[in-house]
N, C-alpha and C positions, 0 to 999 in steps of 0.2 A: 613347088619344092622350095625350101628355104635356101639361102646362099650357103654354099659349103664352107665358106670362110668363117661363118658365125660359130663361135664356141668350138672350133675344131681342134682336133689333136693331130695336126698335119704331120705327116711323115714324108720327108723328102730325103732321098738317098741319091748319092752321086751316080750310082749305077742304074738307077731307074729313070726311064724316059718320062714316065707319067707321074702325076701327083696323086698320092693316096691321102684321102681325108677321112677321118673317123669322127662321127658325131653321135651324141646321145640321141636315142630315139625320142621323137617328139610327136604329139598327137596330130600336128599339122603336116607331118611328112606324107608325101604321096608315094606309096609303096607299090602302086599298081604295075609299074614297069619291071619289078623284080621277078625273075623267073630262073630257078635252078632245076636240076634234074629230079629233085625230090619234091613231090607234091605236098608231102607232110611238112617239109620245111617252108615251102612257099606259103602254105596255109597258116603255119605258126606265125610267120612274120606279118602277114596281112590281117590275121584275125585275132591272134592271141597275145602277141608280144606286148602291145600297149596295155591291154587289160591286165596281164600278169605283172607288168611293171607298176601299174597303178595299185595293184593289190600287194605290192612289196614282195613278190615271188622271185623276181629277177631284175636285172638291169640289162638292157639291150643297147648295143651300139651298131650303127649302120655305117658301111664303108663305101666311099665313092672313089672312083678313079676318073679323073678329068670330068667331073660333074655327073657321071653316070653311077647309079646304084649298082654295085657289083658284089656285095656280100654283107654279112652281119654276124655278130656273135652275141650270145646272152650268157651272163654269169649269174649263178645262184649260190646262196649260202648253203653249206652242207656240213656234215660231220663224218669223221672216220672212226668207227667203233673198233676198240681193241679188246681181245679176249685175254691176252697176256702181253706184257711189255717185252719185246725182243730187242729192238734197236731204238726204242723210244727214250723218253726222259723218265728215269725210274722214280723220281720224286713227284711226277705228275699224278695227281690224285683222282683224276676223272677217267671214266672208261671211254670217253669220246674226245677226239681232237677236232678243233674247229678247222673247216676247210672251205675253199671256194671251188665250185664245180663249173666247168665250161659246159653249160647246158645245151647250147647250140653253137655251131661254128660252120659257117658256109662261106667258102672262098668264091 
């Protein structure tokens, strides 16, 4: 496992006793210790997350607390299709709005 201080998006909060570190998924990461209640999510992280990231399907970040892998999330590009503009931008000429989807979120 690489050092959690490398390229981290450290989140330190005065009310938290532990240090939360969020890192971009890297092919060298050892994900074998991760285990949540969902086998589907365990399988996604260990088998598909890196492949999907390399195929530009999503971007995955892994979360560490005191050096232990405790969660992850994946973001994917998406669109929101509109049939008629209700509360949108009336001058927007496209039927789809760009969006970012939280594809996976595991605390």
